[in-house]
KETI-238058 format. One record per residue (C-alpha): y, x, z. Coordinates in steps of 0.25 Angstrom, whole numbers, padded with zeros to 4 digits, always signed. Last residue first. Example, Ala and Ser with C-alpha at 12.3 -4.5 7.8 and 13.67 -1.06 7.14 Angstrom:
-0004+0055+0029
-0018+0049+0031
// end
This chain:
-0001-0075-0086
+0009-0086-0086
+0010-0100-0081
+0007-0105-0096
-0006-0097-0095
-0011-0106-0084
-0007-0119-0091
-0014-0114-0104
-0026-0111-0096
-0027-0124-0089
-0025-0131-0103
-0036-0123-0109
-0046-0127-0098
-0051-0116-0089
-0062-0107-0095
-0077-0107-0094
-0087-0097-0099
-0102-0099-0097
-0107-0087-0105
-0112-0088-0120
-0099-0092-0126
-0092-0106-0129
-0080-0105-0119
-0082-0116-0108
-0070-0125-0105
-0064-0130-0092
-0059-0144-0090
-0065-0144-0077
-0074-0157-0077
-0076-0159-0092
-0076-0144-0096
-0084-0139-0084
-0094-0150-0086
-0096-0147-0100
-0098-0132-0097
-0109-0135-0086
-0116-0144-0095
-0117-0133-0106
-0121-0123-0096
-0132-0132-0091
-0137-0134-0106
-0136-0120-0109
-0145-0115-0098
-0140-0109-0085
-0148-0097-0079
-0153-0097-0065
-0149-0091-0052
-0156-0088-0039
-0148-0083-0026
-0152-0094-0017
-0138-0100-0018
-0141-0103-0033
-0135-0097-0046
-0133-0104-0059
-0132-0094-0071
-0125-0094-0084
-0113-0087-0077
-0100-0094-0077
-0089-0086-0085
-0074-0089-0081
-0061-0091-0089
-0046-0093-0086
-0043-0080-0079
-0035-0075-0090
-0044-0065-0098
-0058-0070-0098
-0056-0075-0112
-0062-0063-0119
-0073-0061-0110
-0078-0051-0120
-0072-0046-0133
-0060-0039-0127
-0065-0025-0125
-0060-0016-0114
-0074-0009-0113
-0078-0014-0100
-0089-0023-0106
-0084-0036-0100
-0070-0035-0105
-0062-0045-0099
-0048-0045-0106
-0037-0049-0097
-0038-0055-0083
-0031-0049-0071
-0043-0049-0062
-0053-0050-0073
-0057-0064-0078
-0068-0074-0076
-0082-0068-0077
-0094-0074-0070
-0094-0086-0060
-0109-0089-0056
-0111-0103-0053
-0119-0108-0041
-0129-0119-0042
-0128-0131-0032
-0129-0142-0042
-0134-0139-0056
-0128-0142-0070
-0117-0153-0072
-0113-0156-0058
-0116-0143-0051
-0109-0135-0063
-0097-0144-0062
-0096-0141-0047
-0099-0126-0049
-0087-0125-0059
-0076-0130-0050
-0073-0117-0043
-0072-0110-0057
-0060-0119-0061
-0053-0116-0048
-0055-0101-0052
-0050-0104-0066
-0037-0111-0061
-0034-0099-0051
-0035-0089-0063
-0047-0080-0064
-0054-0068-0059
-0069-0065-0057
-0072-0053-0066
-0067-0042-0057
-0079-0040-0048
-0085-0030-0058
-0077-0029-0071
-0084-0019-0079
-0096-0018-0069
-0101-0032-0072
-0104-0026-0086
-0116-0019-0081
-0127-0028-0088
-0120-0041-0092
-0117-0048-0079
-0120-0060-0071
-0132-0066-0077
-0140-0064-0064
-0132-0058-0053
-0135-0044-0049
-0125-0038-0059
-0113-0043-0051
-0099-0044-0057
-0101-0056-0066
-0104-0066-0055
-0096-0074-0045
-0103-0085-0038
-0099-0100-0037
-0106-0112-0031
-0102-0109-0016
-0087-0108-0020
-0080-0113-0007
-0085-0101+0001
-0078-0091-0009
-0079-0086-0023
-0068-0077-0027
-0060-0078-0041
-0050-0067-0042
-0037-0071-0047
-0030-0072-0061
-0015-0076-0060
-0009-0065-0068
-0015-0058-0080
-0017-0044-0083
-0010-0030-0086
-0004-0023-0074
+0005-0010-0074
+0004-0006-0059
+0014+0003-0053
+0012+0017-0048
+0023+0022-0038
+0033+0031-0045
+0032+0046-0046
+0043+0055-0043
+0047+0069-0045
+0059+0074-0036
+0073+0078-0039
+0081+0084-0027
+0088+0074-0019
+0103+0071-0017
+0104+0061-0029
+0089+0057-0033
+0082+0064-0044
+0068+0060-0048
+0062+0071-0057
+0048+0070-0062
+0049+0055-0063
+0035+0049-0063
+0031+0035-0066
+0018+0028-0063
+0011+0016-0069
-0003+0012-0065
-0010+0003-0075
-0017-0011-0075
-0027-0019-0082
-0029-0032-0089
-0035-0032-0103
-0029-0038-0116
-0018-0028-0118
-0005-0028-0112
+0008-0022-0119
+0017-0012-0112
+0030-0011-0119
+0036+0003-0122
+0050+0008-0120
+0047+0007-0105
+0059+0003-0096
+0067+0013-0088
+0077+0011-0077
+0084+0021-0068
+0097+0014-0070
+0102+0026-0079
+0090+0024-0088
+0076+0029-0084
+0069+0039-0092
+0055+0037-0098
+0040+0041-0099
+0027+0035-0102
+0012+0037-0099
-0001+0030-0101
+0005+0020-0111
+0003+0005-0109
-0004-0002-0121
-0010-0012-0111
-0024-0016-0105
-0032-0014-0118
-0021-0007-0125
-0025+0007-0122
-0040+0008-0118
-0043+0003-0104
-0049+0013-0095
-0062+0009-0089
-0071+0009-0102
-0085+0004-0098
-0096+0013-0101
-0104+0011-0088
-0099-0002-0083
-0087-0001-0073
-0076-0007-0081
-0068-0011-0069
-0059-0019-0078
-0055-0029-0067
-0040-0027-0068
-0041-0012-0065
-0053-0004-0067
-0045+0008-0072
-0030+0009-0070
-0023+0013-0082
-0012+0023-0079
+0002+0023-0084
+0010+0035-0081
+0025+0037-0082
+0035+0048-0084
+0049+0049-0079
+0064+0053-0083
+0075+0047-0074
+0087+0045-0082
+0093+0036-0071
+0086+0036-0057
+0093+0024-0051
+0099+0024-0037
+0097+0012-0029
+0089+0019-0018
+0080+0025-0029
+0079+0020-0043
+0070+0023-0055
+0065+0010-0062
+0054+0011-0073
+0049-0001-0081
+0037-0002-0089
+0037-0012-0100
+0029-0025-0102
+0020-0033-0111
+0010-0044-0109
+0000-0046-0120
+0000-0060-0127
-0009-0071-0123
-0017-0080-0132
-0020-0094-0134
-0010-0101-0124
-0008-0115-0128
-0023-0119-0129
-0028-0110-0118
-0040-0102-0117
-0035-0088-0118
-0048-0083-0125
-0045-0094-0135
-0052-0107-0138
-0049-0113-0151
-0062-0109-0158
-0070-0119-0150
-0085-0115-0152
-0087-0100-0150
-0075-0100-0140
-0067-0087-0139
-0055-0088-0148
-0046-0076-0146
-0031-0075-0145
-0027-0062-0138
-0025-0062-0123
-0015-0051-0120
-0015-0045-0106
-0004-0050-0096
+0006-0039-0091
+0008-0039-0076
+0021-0034-0069
+0030-0035-0082
+0041-0025-0082
+0031-0015-0077
+0035-0006-0066
+0039+0009-0063
+0046+0014-0051
+0055+0026-0048
+0061+0026-0035
+0050+0017-0031
+0043+0026-0020
+0056+0030-0015
+0061+0044-0018
+0056+0055-0009
+0060+0060+0005
+0054+0073+0010
+0046+0076+0022
+0045+0087+0033
+0036+0083+0045
+0039+0089+0059
+0032+0087+0072
+0032+0094+0086
+0046+0100+0086
+0049+0103+0100
+0063+0098+0105
+0074+0091+0100
+0078+0100+0088
+0093+0096+0085
+0096+0094+0070
+0099+0105+0061
+0111+0108+0052
+0123+0108+0062
+0114+0112+0073
+0106+0103+0083
+0102+0107+0097
+0089+0112+0100
+0081+0103+0110
+0075+0110+0121
+0060+0111+0121
+0059+0106+0132
+0069+0096+0138
+0079+0098+0149
+0088+0086+0149
+0081+0080+0162
+0084+0093+0170
+0092+0085+0180
+0080+0076+0182
+0082+0061+0179
+0075+0061+0166
+0063+0068+0172
+0061+0083+0169
+0049+0091+0162
+0055+0088+0149
+0048+0087+0135
+0053+0088+0121
+0047+0085+0107
+0051+0084+0093
+0046+0076+0081
+0051+0078+0066
+0051+0071+0053
+0057+0079+0041
+0065+0077+0029
+0071+0089+0021
+0065+0085+0007
+0070+0076-0004
+0077+0062-0005
+0090+0060+0003
+0090+0048+0013
+0100+0037+0011
+0090+0029+0002
+0081+0027+0015
+0069+0032+0021
+0065+0023+0033
+0064+0031+0047
+0053+0033+0057
+0048+0033+0071
+0033+0032+0075
+0025+0032+0088
+0011+0030+0091
+0001+0031+0103
+0011+0036+0114
+0004+0040+0126
+0010+0042+0140
+0013+0028+0143
+0013+0026+0159
+0010+0013+0165
+0020+0008+0176
+0020-0006+0168
+0035-0008+0167
+0039+0007+0167
+0029+0010+0156
+0033-0002+0148
+0048+0001+0148
+0045+0016+0146
+0037+0013+0133
+0046+0019+0123
+0049+0031+0131
+0034+0036+0133
+0029+0034+0148
+0026+0041+0161
+0029+0031+0172
+0039+0033+0184
+0046+0020+0182
+0059+0026+0177
+0050+0034+0168
+0042+0046+0172
+0034+0055+0163
+0043+0052+0152
+0040+0051+0137
+0050+0050+0126
+0054+0045+0112
+0062+0049+0100
+0066+0044+0087
+0070+0048+0073
+0071+0038+0062
+0084+0041+0056
+0087+0055+0050
+0092+0067+0057
+0099+0077+0048
+0096+0092+0046
+0105+0100+0038
+0099+0111+0029
+0110+0110+0019
+0103+0108+0006
+0089+0104+0011
+0096+0093+0020
+0086+0092+0032
+0081+0078+0035
+0076+0074+0049
+0068+0063+0055
+0066+0063+0070
+0056+0061+0081
+0059+0066+0095
+0049+0066+0106
+0052+0066+0121
+0045+0071+0133
+0048+0069+0148
+0042+0074+0161
+0033+0084+0156
+0025+0090+0167
+0025+0104+0173
+0012+0107+0179
+0011+0110+0194
+0010+0123+0202
+0006+0126+0216
+0014+0130+0229
+0017+0116+0233
+0030+0115+0225
+0023+0112+0212
+0027+0125+0205
+0027+0124+0190
+0017+0123+0178
+0018+0123+0163
+0006+0117+0157
-0003+0124+0147
-0004+0120+0133
+0006+0131+0128
+0013+0132+0115
+0027+0126+0120
+0025+0134+0133
+0020+0132+0147
+0017+0117+0144
+0024+0105+0151
+0014+0095+0155
+0010+0082+0150
+0018+0069+0146
+0018+0060+0134
+0006+0059+0124
+0008+0056+0109
-0003+0049+0101
+0003+0046+0087
+0016+0050+0081
+0023+0044+0069
+0036+0049+0062
+0040+0039+0052
+0045+0037+0038
+0048+0023+0034
+0049+0012+0023
+0046+0022+0012
+0055+0021+0000
+0061+0035+0001
+0047+0041-0002
+0042+0051+0008
+0039+0065+0002
+0029+0075+0009
+0035+0087+0016
+0023+0087+0026
+0015+0075+0024
+0020+0061+0027
+0009+0052+0033
+0008+0038+0027
+0012+0026+0036
+0004+0013+0037
+0007+0009+0051
+0000+0010+0064
-0001-0005+0066
-0006-0009+0080
+0005-0019+0084
+0013-0009+0093
+0011+0002+0082
+0018-0005+0071
+0018+0007+0061
+0027+0006+0048
+0019+0002+0036
+0025-0012+0036
+0038-0005+0033
+0032+0000+0020
+0030+0014+0015
+0028+0021+0028
+0030+0036+0029
+0023+0044+0040
+0027+0057+0047
+0016+0061+0057
+0013+0063+0071
-0001+0063+0078
-0006+0068+0091
+0009+0067+0096
+0016+0080+0099
+0021+0085+0113
+0007+0090+0117
+0004+0087+0131
+0001+0097+0142
-0008+0092+0153
-0006+0085+0166
-0003+0071+0160
-0016+0070+0152
-0014+0063+0139
-0026+0062+0129
-0022+0066+0115
-0034+0076+0112
-0043+0066+0119
-0040+0055+0108
-0030+0044+0113
-0035+0032+0121
-0029+0019+0115
-0015+0012+0117
-0006+0024+0115
+0008+0018+0116
+0015+0014+0104
+0028+0019+0098
+0035+0012+0087
+0041+0000+0094
+0048-0011+0086
+0037-0015+0077
+0037-0020+0062
+0045-0009+0055
+0057-0006+0064
+0070-0002+0060
+0081+0005+0068
+0094+0007+0061
+0102+0019+0058
+0094+0027+0068
+0099+0037+0078
+0091+0050+0077
+0089+0058+0090
+0095+0071+0094
+0107+0065+0099
+0099+0057+0109
+0094+0070+0115
+0108+0074+0118
+0112+0060+0123
+0101+0062+0134
+0089+0053+0134
+0085+0041+0142
+0070+0036+0139
+0068+0029+0127
+0062+0015+0125
+0056+0015+0111
+0059+0012+0096
+0052+0020+0086
+0060+0022+0074
+0062+0016+0060
+0075+0020+0054
+0082+0015+0042
+0094+0023+0035
+0104+0014+0028
// end
């Protein structure tokens, strides 16, 4: 079914001949607002000022063809929303999947005098009956907006849904000058409305429309010097040119035309991963210097995590019709700086070597089956690091029945490697005894030289359980060590977890347990509200660690830093829910 989005207005009476030139929609559709025209509610620029006695340009100050990806992008002028459309350039393609294509005009004035000629700015004059002359004024004006397609093989023009027309008159039934969509209000208040701030009419591309060129959006104009009751009321300038067997009627002066073409929908060929998020691997490693049973995973049941695996999937289908035997090529591009790996330190490696995030190839190719489906013959296996890639597919010749083959590139999709359920840890008003450190070199004991730059502002992520655990640490510290001191929360995990390489070289020998959002480092400093700080001695750290274990069940990993992790039973429970 064809869908029409059009301006709805109160129209003046027009003749059957005029109505025959307009497009009758299959079904009106509104995107959020009933009215599409809106009066000018602010003072226009001087160049747009309306002076009734002067000649007026029939064209609006701005007119464009726009495409709208979503229904919510369609303008709602009456509620102050100008829409989120994209201007369609001359001969540019519009994807068939767009929600709408609209002709939008801004800042139109009604009225003025009749000019001497089509190219003149001087007003036509006539005798005033008193021995002098007077300017000939426009009594009525009308504008026609329409969508047309010319069949390239036959040259036959066809009117498409979405067209509309509106009018301006110098004298309504209440003798007020007004645009047609506001006649009721003008008559009710007696106030003229000679300025139109914005107006749009449009259509929704559909599967019944042929792909390719030959489409255009047009706007025509006519004026009359006669009232609707005058015997010459059917006299309009310039006169309409009747339709022929191949051409539509030309309803006046052409003041806007934009040629465009209709392309395949944005998802006619789409690529995806069979598994939306691949979990990194966590090999078995024992990390505690004293307790040799503690692993980098931290659980008693789950001691290591196998790498996630997936395949790429390509589906090529447009309006229910599959593209069988479609040849394509694909590109997979690693995204630098993703998943927390900023690697901004001088000498850091920004692009992950193959296998660190995954073993995915940089390019691939294939041919869809008869159902337009393809699955990669290779399996993607995650590495130890989180990261992501952009994947695109290009079909050099997308053939659709009734349309010429066209090249097509899919929308890029993300191939993600990382762990779920890891969230940013934010300090709020309810956390007066916590401060985030590890990404600011000015804080004492915060960073090692410039290594903060490798994961700046990306080092405070953890599970909900870890975040609740951290918020209880100040109470333990105040009870066991020192009241009112502020704790510095250092490295937790990166945004999607995975190996946390402090040095920015994609190495796995540092922070080897900060992978799943279950671990946190606390600075070896106590901070105070006045901005001072002091180092904690070994006995204070020991008392603090004992309190964390007895009161919160957390354990401290035996290393030089103050490294706490959730209880093993909690970690096992979290991992049992998936990762």
